[in-house]
N, C-alpha and C positions, 0 to 999 in steps of 0.2 A: 369609432373606436380604432386606435392604432393597432398595427400588427402585434406589437409587444404586449399591449393591454389585452388583446384577445388570447395570446398565449398564456399570460398569467391567469386569466379567467379560467382557462382549461386546467391549469396547474392546481388551482385552488380546489378542484374537484377530486384530486388524487393525493394531495400532500397536506401536511399539517398547516393550518392557516397562519399560525404565528411565524413559522419558518418561511412560508411564501411571502409574508409581509416583509420580513427581514431581507429576503433575496431581492424583492422588488425595490426596496429602498436602496440597496447596494447598487443595483443596476441604474437607478435614477440619479443618485447623488454621489456614488463612490468615485474616487480618483481613478484614473486609467490603470495605474499599477495595481490597484486593489481588485480589479476585475480580470487580472491575468494570473493563471495558475493558482486559483483560489485554494487555500489550505482549509479543508472542511473542519478539521479538528480545531484549528485556530478560530475559524468563523464561529463555531459552536460556543467555544469558551468565552469569546469576547461578548457574546450576546446572551449568554446564559441559556442556550438551547440544548435540547437532547441531541447527542451525536447521531444516533441511529435515525432519528427523524430528519435531521439535516441531510445525511447521506441519501436517504430515500427521496427527499424532495429534490435534491440536485440531480439524481438519476432520472427522475421523471422529467425535470426541466431540460436535461440534456436530450432525452428522447424526443421532446417537443421542439427542440432546436433553439432553446434559449441559451444553452451553453454547449461548448465543444469539449468533450471528454478526451483527455490524453493520458497515455501510459508512459511515464518518463523514467528511463533507465538512469539510475543515479550512481555516482562514484561514492563508495562508502567512506573514502578518505576525505574528500573536499565537498561532497554533496553537489557536485556539478552535474548538470544534465548531459549525459553522454549521447543520448538519442531520445527522440520523442515519437511515439506511435499513436495512431488513431485507434488501434485495436491490438489486443494481445496476439492476434494472429501474425502480426508483423515482427514480434519479438524474435531476435536472432538467437540461434543456439550457440553461436560463436562468442568469444570473449569481446567485451566492449573495452576500448582503450581510453584511459584518462591521461592526457599529456601532462596536466598539472601535477599529478601524483606519480607519473611514470609507472603505471601499473595497469594490468588487464584484469577484467572481472567478468565472470559469467553471471548474467542477470538473475538474481534470486528474487522470486516474487514475495518472499518473506519480508525483506526490508529494503531491497534495492530497486524496486519498481514502485514509483509514486503515482497515485491516481489524482489528477488535478483537473480543475474546470476553468475554462476561459470563456467569457461572454462571447456569443456568436456575433460576427460583424453584421448580421442581418438585424440584430436587436440593438446593438450599440457598437460603433467603431471606436477602437482604442489604439494607442500608439503601438502596442505589441503586435497588432495584426500586421504591421509592416516593420519587422525587427531590424531590417537593414537601414531604417531611417532613425533608429534610436541612437541618442548620444552614447558614447563609449561606456560611461559608468552605468547608465540606465540599462544598456545591453547586458552588462555583467550581472546586475541585480535581478533583472526580469527574465532574461533568456538563459544565461549560462548557469546561474545558481538556482537550485530548487526552492520550493516553498518551505523546505525543512530547515533552511538556514535562518537563524534568529538574527536578522540584520538590524541593528540599532543605528541611529544617526551617528552616535559616538564611535562605534566600532568601524563603520564605513568611512567616516571622516578620517580616522586614524590610518586606514588602508590608503586612502587617496593622498593624504598629506604627509604621513610618516613613512609608509612602506613603498611608495611609488617614486621611482627615479625619473621615468619618462613614460608618456603614453601618447599615442598618435592614431589618427584615422587615416588609412591608406586605401584610396579607391582602386578598382581593378586596373591593372597595367601600370600603376604608378610605382615610383621608387622614392626612397627617403634616406637621408643620412642624419643620424643622431650623434651628438657628442655629449658624453656624460662622464662623471667621475665615479669609478667603482670603489665602494667601501670594502673593507676586509670582512665580508660576510657572504653567505650563500645567496645568489641572485638568480631570479627566474625571468626569462623573456617569454611571456605567455601571450598567446593569441586565442581568444575565446570562440571566434567564429569557426575556425578550422580545427580547434583543439590542439594546436601545435605548441610545443614548449621547448626551450633550450635552457639548460641549467649552466650557470657559471659558478664554479667553485673558486672564489676569489681568496687567495692565500699568499703567504710569503712576504717578502720585503716590498714596500711601495716602489713604484716606478714612475718616472716622469715621461718616459717614452710612450707615445700614443700606440695603443693596441688596437687591432682591427678584428671585426667579426662580421660576417655576411650571412644573412638569413633570407631564404626564398620561400614564399607561401604560394602553394599551388593547389590547395584544396585536398591534398592527400594527407591522411593522418600518419605522418612519418614517425618512426620511433624517436622517443625523447633521448637527447644526447647531453653529455656533460663536458664542458670545456674548462680546463684549469687556467685561471688568469691571475694577474697580480693586481693589488690595489693601485688605482691610478686612472689616467685618462683612457677612455674607450671610444673608438669611432665605430658605430653600429650601422651597417648598411642593410636596408630592408627593401625587398622587392616583392610586389604582389602580382603573381601570375594566376591567381584564382579568378573566378568569374564574378565574385562578390567582393565588397570592401572587406578589409581586415582591420583588426583593432589591437595591434601589439602593444603590450605594456611591459615595463621593466620593474619587477617587484623585488624587494628585499624579503627573503624568507625568514622573517623575524617574528617578534611577539605580536605586532599589529596584525599580520596576516594569520598567524596561528589562533589568535583570540577570535577573529572573525569566523574562521572555519570551525572553531571548537564549540560554538554556541548553536545548539540544535533544538528544534521543537518537533513534536510528534506529527506524523503524516498519515494519510490514509494509504495503506499499502495495497498492492495487488492481491495479496493473500486475504486481507480483510474484505476487499471487494468481492472476491470469488466466493467468500463465505457469507455474503449478504443476500438476504431473501429477495429484496427488491431488485437487486442486480440480476439474479437468476430469473425472476419473473419478467422483467422489462427487456433484458437483452437476450435471454434464452440461448440460442446456439451461435450468437454472433461473436463470441469471445475467443474460441480456440479453433484451430484447424483439426481435422480428423487425425492426422498423423503427428500432431504436436504433443509433446510431453513436458510438462512444467514441474520441476522439482520443488517441493515444499518441505522445509526441514522440520516444521512443527505445525500440526493441525490436530484438533480434538474431534473425535468422532463419537456420536451417540446413536445407539441402536435401540429401538423399542420393539416389543412384540406383545400382542394381546393374548393373554393366557386363556386357553380353552375356547377359542372363538368358534371352532367347529361345533362343539357341544352347545354353545350359546345359541347358534342358529337352530339346532334341533330342539332346544328347550323352549325358546320363546317364539319361534317362527321366523321366517325369512324377513318379513316386513319390519317387525319390531327390532330384530337383530341388526338389520341394515341401518335403521335410525340410530340405534345405540352406537354402532361402530362409526357412523358418520359424526355423531356428537363427540366421540372420543378423538377422532382425527382433527376435528375443528378445534378442540381444546389444545391438543398437542402442538398443532401448527402455529396457533396464536402464541403459545408460550415460547416456542423456538424462536420465532421472529422477534418477540419482545425482549428476549435475552441476547439478541445480537447474532443469532444463528441462522442457518439456512437449511431447508429441506432439500436433500439431494434427490431422494426418490421415496416412494412408498411401494412396498412389496407385499401384496395381500393385506394383512392387518398390521404390518410392520412399517416402521419409519426409519430411514437413515438420514442423519443430520450432521452438519459440521459447525464448529465454533472456533473462533480464533484462539481463545484461551480456555483452559480446563475449568476454571471457576464458573464460566458462563454455562458450560454444560452441566455442572453439578447443580447450580442454582435452578436451571431449567428442569432437571430431573426431579428435584424436590417439589417444585411447583406442579409437575406432571402428576406425581403421586397424590398430591393434595387435590388436584382437579378431578382425578378419578374417584377419590373418596367423596367429593361433593356430588358428582354425577350419580354415584351409587346411593348416597343418602337421599337424593331427590326421588329415586325410584324405590327405595327401601329394599334394595338387593345388593349383592356383591358380584354382579356380573362382569364389571369392568376391572380387571386386574392386569396391570401393565408391568412387564419385565423390562429392565433397562440395563444396558451395558455401556461403559465409557472407557475410551483409551486414547492416548495422545502419542504422536510420533511423526516420523517422516512419511511422505507419500508422493504420488505423482497425480497431478491434475490432468485429466484426459477428456476426450470426447468419445462417448459411447452411445449408440442409438440416437444420434442427433441431440445429445444432452451432455452437459458438463458433468463429469463423474470423477471418481477417485480410485486409484489402484495401488496395491502394495500390501505388505505384511501388516502394517498398522491397521488397515481396514479389516483384514481377515481376523486379527486378534480382537478388535472391537466387537465384531459380529459374534465371535466365539464366546467372548466374555458375557455378552447378553444371553447367549444360549445356556450359560451356567446359572442364570438367575432363577430364583423361585418366584412365586407369585408376590407381587408388590415389592420385590427386592431391587435394589440399585447396586450393581456390581461395577467396580472401577479398578483400574490397575494402579501400580505404585507411582507411575509417572504423573497420574492425576492426583492421587491422594497426597503425595508429598509436596505438592505446590502450597506455599504459605497461604495464598488467597483461598484455596479450597479448605485448608485447615481452619481458617477463620470463619468460613461459612458454616462448617460442621460444628465448630465450637459454639458459635452463636445459637445454633439450633439444638445444642445439647446432644449431638449424635457422635457416637464412637464406633468407627468401622471395625469389623472383625476380619481377621486375616486368615486366608486359607490358600494352600498350594494345590493347583489343579492341572490336569493334563488336558490340553486343548487339541481338538482334531486338526491335523496338519501342521502342528507346532512341535518341534522335536523335544525341547526342554519343557519341564513343568513351569507354569506361570503363577506368580503370586497375585491373587486378586483380593479385593477388600469389599465386603458387603456392608452397605450403609443401612442400618436398621430403620 
C-alpha cells in the first residue's frame, strides 16, 4: 500500500465515505491546477456533496498531511491574493497593499481571508508547488488570483488577447526594453510576483514622438503611481533587481479586465472556518496567538441553559441526573454541528455556540427544543427544559485559557438575552428576527414571535427581544 493510500484509509475512518471517494479521485486524476487552492464550496457544488461534510473531510485530510491548508488574504477589489499564511497566527494587524487596485486593506476574517487547500507535495507533486516555474498566465490564474474568481476560458482569453498590450518574463538581474503603442485609455503595468503596479493615464492628442518610461522591480511593495502620457509610441524600460523572476504585463483597464474581475464565486472564509466544529476539534489552539485579536463584523451567538438543573439532581439523584444532562448535551452538540455551528464552550449545564448566519442558529434552536421534548417523552417527564438566547453582531476572536473564544458586547447581550428566557423559550434580538431567512423558517413553522422591551444587566439602554413561542 502506498503512503497516499494509507492516508486515505485513515481518512475514511473519520470523514464521510462519499466525500473521501471524491477527494481521492481528484488527487488521482485531477489536473494540476485543480489541486491548487481548492475552493471547497465549488468542489461541493460540482459533485452534489454537503458543504459541511466536505469542509470536515478536508480538515481531517489536512491534519493527516494530504493537503496543506492556507489562509489567503484577498483584495476585495480584484480578489488577488495579497499574502498567504499557513496559520492565522501569521495574519498581520497592519494593512495589506494591493498594487493592482492601488489600495490598502486590513484583513477582515469575514470576507477577505480565504481558506483554501492544496495537495501536499508528499502525496502528489503539482506545478504550483514551484510557482516560479509556472508560465506567466498560469501564475496569474493559480497564484495571484484567488479561488473566488470565476475564470472562464472566454473571459481569460479576452484578457490575454484583448486587454494585454505586452507581457514578458524577466529573470533576476535582467533588463528588457519593450516598444508598444499606447491607446487613449487607462493602462496598467502590473507585476503579480512583487505586486507592483504603475498606472498610465493616457489622454490628450496623439503623438508620434516616442515616450519613455523606466520601471525597476526590487521586491519592495512600492506605492502605486500614476503617470500621464499621450496616445502613441512608448519605450518601456524594465529592470529586475529582485531575487526572483518577475512577470510584468501591460493591461488596458477596460471591459475585458473588469469582466474577468467582476465574476466571483463563494469561498470558505476564515469566519466560517473559525465557526466550524471540526476545525475547533482538530486544530484546537493552533489557530490564534494569545495576544491576537481578530475583528469579526458579524457572527451569531447562541446560548443555552438547562432550567432547574440543581433541583433535578436533588429530585432524581446524582446518577440519573448526570445521565440526563449528558443526553441533553449530546443532543445539543449534535444539532449545533449539523446546522453548521460550533461549540465554543460548555459552562456547567449551559452551552455557548457560534453560527455564521442567524438562520442557522434559529434552525438549531427549534431542533433543540424538539429534541428535549423527545427526550422528555421517552422518560415520561418534563425534566429537560432548555432556555435559549440568540444574538448577532460584531465581536473579537481571541484566545482564552488555551482555547479560541469570543469577546465583546455582542457576546454579553446574547448571554443576557438567554437569561431572560423562560422554560422552553427561545429569545432572539431584532438583528436575528429581521433576517429574511429567519422569517422564512418561522413562517414555515407557523411561529409568530412576540416582542418585548427589557433591561439587560450591564447594558445601558433597554433592548427589544422577541420570544419564539
